[in-house]
C-alpha positions in Angstrom: 121.7 118.3 86.2 120.0 120.8 88.5 118.3 119.6 91.7 115.0 120.9 90.4 115.3 118.7 87.3 116.3 115.7 89.3 113.4 116.2 91.6 111.0 116.6 88.7 112.3 113.4 87.0 112.0 111.5 90.4 108.4 112.7 90.8 107.5 111.6 87.3 109.1 108.2 87.9 107.2 107.8 91.2 103.8 108.7 89.6 104.4 106.4 86.7 105.4 103.5 89.0 102.3 103.9 91.2 99.8 103.3 88.4 97.5 100.4 88.2 98.8 98.0 85.5 96.5 97.5 82.5 95.8 94.0 81.2 96.5 93.4 77.5 93.2 91.6 77.1 90.0 91.0 79.0 90.4 88.6 81.9 87.7 86.6 83.7 86.6 87.8 87.1 85.3 85.4 89.7 82.0 86.2 91.3 82.1 87.2 95.0 82.1 84.6 97.7 79.0 84.4 99.8 75.5 82.9 100.0 74.1 85.5 97.6 73.4 84.5 94.0 74.9 86.2 91.0 72.6 87.8 88.3 72.9 84.6 86.3 71.0 82.8 89.1 68.1 85.3 89.0 66.9 84.9 85.5 63.4 84.0 86.8 63.3 87.4 88.7 62.7 89.1 85.3 59.4 87.2 84.9 58.3 87.4 88.6 54.7 88.7 88.9 54.2 92.1 90.6 53.2 91.3 94.1 51.2 92.9 96.9 54.4 94.3 98.5 57.2 96.6 97.2 60.8 96.6 98.1 63.4 99.2 97.3 66.7 98.2 95.9 69.4 100.8 95.3 71.3 100.2 92.1 73.9 102.3 90.2 73.7 104.3 87.1 76.4 106.9 86.0 78.1 106.6 89.3 74.9 107.5 91.2 72.8 105.4 93.5 69.3 104.9 92.0 66.5 103.7 94.2 64.4 101.1 92.2 61.0 99.7 93.3 60.2 96.1 92.7 57.0 94.3 93.3 57.4 91.2 95.5 54.8 88.5 96.7 55.3 89.5 100.3 57.5 91.8 102.3 61.0 90.3 102.3 63.0 89.4 105.4 66.1 91.5 105.8 68.2 88.6 104.7 66.0 88.2 101.5 66.2 92.0 100.9 70.0 91.9 101.0 70.1 88.8 98.9 67.8 90.5 96.3 70.3 93.5 96.2 73.3 91.2 95.7 71.5 89.4 92.9 71.9 92.6 90.9 69.6 94.3 88.3 67.1 92.4 86.3 67.5 92.3 82.5 64.9 95.1 82.2 66.8 97.2 84.7 70.1 96.4 82.9 68.4 97.6 79.7 68.0 101.0 81.4 71.8 101.1 82.2 71.3 100.1 85.8 74.2 98.1 87.3 75.7 97.3 90.7 79.0 98.2 92.3 78.7 95.2 94.8 80.3 92.3 92.8 83.9 92.3 93.7 83.7 95.4 95.9 81.8 94.0 98.9 81.2 90.3 100.0 78.4 90.2 102.5 78.2 87.0 104.5 75.0 87.8 106.3 72.9 90.4 108.1 71.1 90.6 111.4 68.7 93.1 112.8 68.7 94.5 116.4 66.3 97.2 117.4 66.4 99.3 114.2 70.0 98.7 113.3 71.1 96.3 110.6 74.5 94.6 111.1 76.0 93.4 107.9 78.8 90.8 108.2 81.4 91.4 105.5 84.1 89.0 104.1 87.5 90.1 102.7 87.0 90.7 98.9 89.0 88.3 96.6 92.2 89.3 94.9 90.5 89.0 91.5 87.5 91.1 92.6 87.4 93.3 89.5 85.8 96.4 91.0 86.8 98.9 93.6 83.9 101.4 93.9 83.4 100.6 97.5 81.7 103.9 98.3 78.9 103.1 95.8 78.8 99.5 97.0 78.5 100.3 100.7 76.1 103.1 99.7 73.9 100.6 97.9 73.7 98.4 101.0 72.9 101.3 103.4 70.4 102.9 101.1 68.6 99.6 100.4 68.4 98.4 104.0 67.4 101.8 105.4 64.5 102.0 102.9 62.9 99.3 105.1 60.6 100.6 107.9 62.3 98.5 110.4 65.9 99.7 109.7 67.2 103.2 110.5 71.0 102.6 110.5 73.5 100.0 109.2 76.8 98.9 110.6 79.4 96.7 109.0 81.6 94.0 110.8 84.4 91.8 109.7 85.5 89.0 112.0 83.1 90.3 114.7 84.9 93.7 114.8 83.5 97.0 113.5 84.6 97.7 109.9 85.4 101.3 108.8 83.6 101.8 105.5 83.8 104.8 103.1 81.0 107.3 103.3 80.0 109.7 100.3 82.6 112.2 101.6 85.3 109.6 101.4 85.9 109.4 105.1 85.9 106.0 106.8 83.4 105.4 109.5 82.8 102.4 111.8 79.8 104.1 113.2 76.2 103.3 112.3 75.5 104.8 108.9 72.2 106.1 107.5 70.9 107.3 104.1 72.2 110.8 104.8 75.7 109.6 104.8 75.3 108.8 101.1 72.9 111.6 100.1 75.3 113.3 97.7 75.4 110.0 95.7 71.7 109.4 95.5 70.2 110.4 92.2 67.1 112.6 92.5 63.9 110.8 91.8 
């Protein structure tokens, strides 16, 4: 065989061997760890009355980040705001094809606010996470938290160390991130 043909066969074998294996049947996926409820825990959110305050949650539709306004009884704390995001879309929102990239991609363990910077503590995702659209997941968090008047940037940490997270351009950044870092992914309103 010629060298070119051997090289071609070797390249094909390498590419085939690097694929993600497909399951023969659907498999259960465990919800992410953390203090945030799953969408099953938020059934009452669908019937919540519109309140005097509005919060913005950034959800996903067609691989784009979509800001959604929800009425709430009072302005949420930053912890409540993040918890509402991790709870996912309501039934009515799911009926309009809104979803979330967060389950399985990012496990947030908490959030603090210092000056105008939110600091999100992130746990290691589980092995059976089921999703890997981290760019959208981190974008959802950044866009949701920076929609608050008291937050201008968001940083992520794991084990008290800065965590490099993907921006919309695919580059990792451990620097404070803002809405502009995910602008290409945000659906026009």
